[in-house]
N, C-alpha and C positions, 0 to 999 in steps of 0.2 A: 415716632408716630407719623404714618403716612397722611400727608395733607390731602384733602379732598381736592379732585380736579376741579378747576374753575375756568370755564370758557368765557367769562365775562358777561354771561346772560343775566338779563334781569330776572326778577322774581316772576314777572308775568310771562316772559318768554319760556322759563323752565316749566311753568304750569301748562303752556300750550303744547310744548314738546312731550310732556308726559301723556297728555290727552291724545296726542297724535300717535304715540307709541301703543297706547292701550287699544285705540281703535284699529290700529294695524294688526296687532296681536289678534284681536277679535275677528277681523276679516280673514286672516291666515287660518285660524282655527275652524272657522265656518267653512272655508274652502275644503280643507282636508276631511271634515266631517261628512260634507255632501259626497266628495269623491270615494270615500270608504264606504258609504252607504249605497251608492249605485254600482260599485264594483262587484262582480260575482264572487261568491265565496269560493275559496280554494277547497272547501270541503264538501262542495255540493257535488253529489254523485252523478256521474254521466251515465245515462241510461241508454244501453245499446241492445239491439236485438238482432238476432240471426233470422232474417226473413225466411230462409230455406228451411229452418227448424220450426218456425212458428206456422208456416203455411201448411195446411193439411195435404196429405198426399193425394194426387189426382189419379184418375184411372190408369192402371198399370199398362204400359204400352206392350203390345205384342212383341214377342222376341223374333229374332230372324227366323228361327226355325218354324214358329207358328205362321209367319208371313208366307213361307214357301208354300206353294201349292201341293196338296197331298196327291200322290200318284197312285192310280188304280190300274188294274190289268183286265182287259175284256177281250173275249174271244169272239169273232165274227165269222160265220160260215155261210154257205149258200151262194146266192147270185151276186157275188162282188168280184171285182178284178182280182184282188189279192187277199183271199181269206187267211187270217193269222191272228195272233194274240198281239194286241197293241197296248201301249201306256197312254193313259189320259189323266186329265186333272179330275179331281173330284167334282161331281156336279155336271160332267159332260154329257152331251146328248147324243142320241142315235145318229144323227146326221154328221156329227163330228167324227164319230167312229166309221162311218161309211166313206167319208172323205179320206181318212187315213188309209183305208183299204183300197183306194183307188177308184172309188165310185161303184156305182151299180152296173151290172151287165144289162144289156138290152132286153133280156128275158125276165128280168126282176119285176115282180108284181108289186107295183107302188101302192095298190089298194090296201094291201096287208102290212104296210109299214108306217108305223108311227115314229117319224124322224125326230119329234120333239120330246120323245120319252128320255128320261134320265137314266143312265146306266150306272150300275153298281159294280164294286169290285168282285171279280170272280163270275160275272155274267157271261153267258154264251148267247149271242144274238144270231138268230138264223134269219136269212133273207130269202123268201120263197121266189120260185120261178112262176111265170104265168101257167095257169092250168093245174098247178100242184094243189092238191087238197090237203089243207092243214087243219081245218076246223078251228081256226083262231078268230077271235073277236076282230071285227074290222076296225076297231078304234084303237087297238094296241097291238104291240108286239112282244110275243112271248119268247121265252128262251127254251127251245125243245131239250127234253132230257133232264129238266130240272124240276124239283117239286119244292114246296114251300119250306124256305130255309134249309134244304138238302134233307128234309126227313121224309121217310118212306110212308106211303099212303096205304093203309091196311084195307084193301078193297073189300074184305068180308065184313068189315065193321064201320067203314067210313060212311058219313052222311053225304048227301048230294053236294053241299058246298065244299066239302074236302076233296071229293073226287073230281070236281071241276077245277081243281088246282093242278091236276095232272096235265102234261103237255098234250094239246090236241083234243082234250076232253072238256067240251062245253057243257052247258046246262042240260041240253037234249041228251047227250051221250051219258051223262052222270045219272039222268033219270032211267035211261036204258039199262045201265048196269045195275041199278037198284031193282028194276023190274025183273031182270033176269035172275038175280040173287034171291028174290022172294019166290020165284016160279020154280027154280032148280036148286035151291040150296046154296051153301057156300061153295066158292071156286076151290077146286082140289089142287089145281096147278095155275100157274100164271098164264099158261097158254089157253086155259079155258076162257079167258077174257075175249079171245077172238071169236067165240062163239056168240058174243053180244053183237046185235045187229049195228053195223056202222064201224065196227072195230076190225080192221084188216091187218094183214102182215105188217105193211109199212107203218101204221100207227102204233101198232103193238111194239115194234122194235124202238120207237121213240119213247115209250112210256114204261118199258118193262124194268128199267133199272130204278124207277121211282116208286115201284109198288111192292107190296108184300102180301101173301095170303095167310100169314100167321095169325 
């Protein structure tokens, strides 16, 4: 039988040593308990988010094609240095077209030119000379030879506001056409329009492609 170890301690010393060991064990246990309590659990899920996915989409940026200026083509004739068809950016004005055409000739009539007017694709801008009779409104520049959206004006049935859309035909001449039509009946030929007071050969040539007698 193995004898008990005897360090020569007295009974009182053994009792004190036992109390010390118990206290030490309690302190060590308390330390590990607090440490484990404050340590994050390994099972705590980590929440991450993709900000790019959660952020709602902003306004779609314009593509490179949309950012490019839209090109239009406009024909300019009359009293300019270089009459021709020129490419322009959408929203361009008459003065920009005149600049491309080399500027106005000395005989150009500035009173009949609205250089701030916006041009459209397919327009034909006519710059009149001084003394040239065009019967155009003084505040705007019209494109001779063009009717509204390219549609023919039926002179035997059109009202005054429709007739005034013809190149060179203002309110006064539109009323003159109506008066002639009432007095003499429908126009039999396009050339009959020259019988209306104020419509001569030159004005008729400008408008004949825009009218119909059917």
